[in-house]
RODO-2510 file (C-alpha; in nm, 4 decimals, decimal comma):
residues 45
     n   res          X          Y          Z
     1     m     0,0000     0,0000     0,0000
     2     s     0,1412     0,3368    -0,0996
     3     m     0,1811     0,6293     0,1387
     4     q    -0,0909     0,8171    -0,0506
     5     q    -0,3396     0,5289    -0,0163
     6     m    -0,2638     0,5051     0,3554
     7     r    -0,3176     0,8787     0,3938
     8     h    -0,6419     0,8623     0,1968
     9     t    -0,7719     0,5742     0,4093
    10     g    -0,6716     0,7667     0,7212
    11     g    -0,8672     1,0678     0,6008
    12     v    -1,1786     0,8572     0,5469
    13     e    -1,1404     0,7013     0,8932
    14     i    -1,1068     1,0470     1,0482
    15     c    -1,4292     1,1537     0,8749
    16     d    -1,6077     0,8459     1,0137
    17     r    -1,4698     0,9038     1,3618
    18     h    -1,5840     1,2664     1,3535
    19     a    -1,9239     1,1895     1,1995
    20     h    -2,0923     1,3783     1,4860
    21     l    -1,9219     1,7025     1,3809
    22     p    -2,0814     1,9499     1,1395
    23     s    -2,0008     1,8971     0,7704
    24     t    -1,7640     2,1938     0,7611
    25     e    -1,5555     2,0403     1,0412
    26     k    -1,5419     1,7054     0,8594
    27     i    -1,4303     1,8820     0,5421
    28     k    -1,1565     2,0624     0,7377
    29     y    -1,0270     1,7329     0,8807
    30     f    -1,0420     1,5688     0,5392
    31     l    -0,8629     1,8553     0,3629
    32     t    -0,5910     1,8537     0,6284
    33     f    -0,5254     1,4865     0,5523
    34     e    -0,5369     1,5467     0,1767
    35     i    -0,2818     1,8291     0,2057
    36     e    -0,0573     1,6251     0,4382
    37     g    -0,0787     1,3341     0,1954
    38     k     0,0269     1,5544    -0,0959
    39     i     0,3172     1,6986     0,1053
    40     a     0,4269     1,3506     0,2150
    41     g     0,3969     1,2299    -0,1449
    42     f     0,6114     1,5218    -0,2609
    43     i     0,8783     1,4625     0,0062
    44     f     0,8906     1,0818    -0,0244
    45     g     0,7946     1,0587    -0,3928
***
């Protein structure tokens, strides 16, 4: 499994874990993971 796939799965899990939060909060968490994933992909890629 690639780093990006792991990050993506992590982002989805975070969204599930924070399902009680408002949509905007979930989007913020998800975007944070997406951005981190892209940075990690850039550094390790």
